[in-house]
N, C-alpha and C positions, 0 to 999 in steps of 0.2 A: 444375258450379257454375251456379246460377241467374244469368242475365245481367241481371236487373232492376236498374236504376239507383235506389238509395235515397237517395243525397244528390247533388244537382247544384249546383255553385257556378259562377256566371257572372259574369266581369268585376267581381269583388267589390272594392270600395274602401272605406276607412273613414278619415276625417280627425278629429283632435282640434284644432279650431281650424285653424291653418295647417300643423299637423304631420300628415303622411301616415303612418299606421301600416300600412295595407294598400293595395297598389297593383295593382288590376286582375287579381287571381289568379282561376284557374278550375280546377276538377277535378271528377271524378265518383267515386262510391264504390258499388260493387255488392253485392248480397247475397252472403254468404259470404266477403267480403274483410275482412281485418283491416289497417288502415292505421296505420303508424307516423308520427306527425306530430311533426317535430323542428324545432328552430330555437334559436339562441342567445338569451339575454335581450335583449328589445328588438327582436326580429325581426318581431313582429306575430303571433305564434302564439296568444297568449292572446286578443287581439282577435278573430282568426278563429274561435276556439273559442266566444267569446261571441256572435258573430253567428250561427253555424251552430245553436247551441243556443237561439236566440231571445231572448237576454238583452240584446242590443245590436243596434240597427238599423244597416244599412249606410248609408254616404253615397251609394253608387251600387252597381248590380249586383243580382243575383238569387240566392236560395237557395231550393231546393226540396227537400222531404223526401217521398219516395215520390210524386214528381209533383206535389206540392201546394206551391204558393208560400207561403213562410213569412210574408211580409208580408200577402198577400191574404187568407189563411185560417190565421192563427196558431194558433187552438186545434186545428184539424184537424191541422196539421203537427206541432205540438209534442206531440200525443198519440201520434205514432209515434217520439218520441225517449225515450231513457233516459239519465240523466246521473249520473255519479259524480264530483263535485269532488274536489280534492285533500284537503280536510277534509270527510269524509262528513257529511251533514246528520242526525246521530243525536240522539235524545233519550235521554240516559243513565238517566234515571229510569223509562223504560218497559222492559218485557220485550221480547225479540225478536218474539214473537207480537203483542203490542199494537202495537208500532211498525209491523210489516208489515201488520196490519189497517188502521191509519191511513193507510199509503201506498196501500193498495188503495182505500180511500174517496176519497183525493185525486186518484187517477187514474180515478175514475168507473167502477170495476169494479162491475157490478150486484151487489147484496147477496147473491142466491143463489150467485154465482160467486166471492165473496171468499175463502171458506174454501179452495177448490180452488186458487185463484191463490196464496194464502200458502203452502200446502203444496208446490206446484210450485216456487216460488221458493226455499223452504228446501231443497228436495231438490237443486236445481241448484246451490246454493251451499254444500252441506255443513252445513246448520244445524239438521238434524233433532233433534239432541240438546241444543240450547240454547234451544229455544222459550220455556221458562218463565223463563229467567234474565234478570236485569237487564243491559241493555246495558253499563251503567257498570262491571260486573264482568267483562266479557269481555276477553280479550287483544286487542291491536291487530289481530292477524291475523284474529280472528273479527269484529271490528268492521268491517274492511274487507269481509269476506264479507257482513255485513249491509247495508253500503253498496251492494254489488253487487246484492243481492237487491231492494233498493228500486228500483234502476235497471232491473231486467228483469221486475218483478212484473206489469206490464201488457202484457208481450209486445211490446215496442217493435221496429220495423223496424231502428232504429239505436241503438246504444249508444255513448256518448261517455265515455271514461274519461281522467281527469286525474291523472297520477302515482299509480296505484293501488297501487304496491309501496313507496312512500317509508316508510322507518322500520320495515320488516318484517324479521324474521330470515331466513336463507337458506331454511329449510324453508317458512315462510310464503310467501316469494316464489315458490318453486317451485309451491306449491299455487294461488296467485292466477294465475299464469302458465297453469297448466293450465286454470283456470276460463275465462280469456280466450280460449284456443284453442278451448274448447267453445262459447263464446258465438259465436265466429266461424263456426261451422258453420251457424248458423240466422239470424244477424243480420248486419248490417254493422257494424263496430267501428272506432272512431277512438280510438287509443291515443296520447295525448300524454305524453311522458316524456323525461327527460335521460339515462336508462340505456340506452346504445346497445346493449349486448348483449341487453337485453330485447327490443328491436326485431328483432334478428336472430333471436331465439329464437321469438317469437310472431307476427310480422307476415308478411304476403304481399307487402306493398308499403310503400315508404317515401316520404314527401314531405317535403322540407326547404325551409323558408321562411327567407329572409334579406333584411333590409332591405325587408320588406313584399312581397317578390315570391317566386315559386317558384323555387328554385335547382335542385331535383332532384325528379322524380316518376317512379319506376321500380319494377318488381318487385324484391323483395329479392335474388332470385337473380342479377340483372343489376346491382345497385347498384355493384358493385365493378369491373364491366367498363368499360374505357375505352381510350383511345388510348395511354396511357402504363403500361408494366409495370415490374416491378422484380425484381432479383435481390439476395438477401442473400450477400455474399461475405466470406471471411476469409482472410488470408495470414499465414504465419510471418514473411515479409519484406515488408511491405506496400509497393507502389509509390507514388509520388506521385500525388495525385489527378488531376493533369493527364494522366498516362499513361492512366488509365482513361477520363477524359473524351473522349480522342482516339480511343477504339475505335468501331467502326461501330455506329451506332443509339443510342449513349449520349447522354442528354439531361441527366443530373445525377448527382452522387455526393454521398452523405450519410453522415457519420460516426455509427455507433451505439455504444450501450454495449458495453464489452468489446473495443473495437478493430475490430469488424466494420464493413462498409460496405454501404450500400444503393445499388445501381447502377440508376438509372431508365433505361428504354430504350423504344424505339418499338414493340417487339413483334418476334416471330420468334425463331428459334434463333441468328441470326448473332452476337449480342452474347455469349451464353454461349460459343459456340464460339471467338470472338476472345479472351475472357478466359482460356480454358483454354490456348490457343496461347501467348499472351503470357506467361502465368504460368510455363509451361515455359522459353520462350526467355529470359525475364528473371530466372529464378531466384526468383520471388516465393513459391514453396512454397505452393500452394493448399491451404487447409485446408477450405474450405466453398464451395459453390456451389448455392444453394437458390432456386428460383423462389418469389416471394411473390405472394399475392393480396391486394390491399388490403382492409383491414377497413372496416366501416361508419365506425369512428372516424377512420380515415385520410381517408376520402372526405369526411366531415364537416368536418374540419380544412382540407382542401384547398379546399373550397368557401367556407367561412366565414372562417376566421382568415387564410388567405393573401390573401383579397380584402380583409379588414379591414387587413392589414399594407400592402397596395399602396395603400390609400386614405389612409394617414397620411404 
């Protein structure tokens, strides 16, 4: 993978009056990376996206695109960005070809190169068969494809996608996710979404923002790794929770649907071995003992909602 840094965010802060929406965050995004950008409502995610895309000035800090400062040379930096908002900026009365020709002109693609740029964008986004059709007559899935085509028609270094699969059916979602993975091979992609399985499916890395600060920034394969592990256990004759909490390494016991329990522990095999021994000795009749890998959803909840509960 090319190690070129395409997005650099340094000590970025943004205030609305006395309200601090973003507080000194920083990260980098390299060519070939697909970054899942997550956060609860009000976390500062939308503000950060607006600053990175050049639609909002930071109160302090710096954003660079391809090494170009976004404030010092905004036209040069923005030319390296492609952006698909949650509601694609489409003109329903135009055909796909007419709209993409207009996008090529807006992105200052030279006239002799526009036809080739439109053809390439249509090919990448699976639009070859709908060029003459009115955008207003297309399905939502195809309209999303047209939105993606306008975002990449000028060959930007960075593509920013905001909720690109909202409202699509399962087949359309699968197709758009495939397109995002393909985009990630040649560009740097920022994917903002509330659909956590989508991040696990298409992203290389996840960044979670909470209360205007970065709560997590890690490769997707490591996001569930941590100091606390868990076991799913079930018994025919369940013991009292205090009996499990007293076992070596146990840091908490949670009741699950169907009577199963989640036993959180500090890692290592000793907790599972202790549960097996105590189940035999105490006549608990062990039915299940399964190691669990925390999902991205669980990590998100642990970082965001438990912190929110502790603050109340």
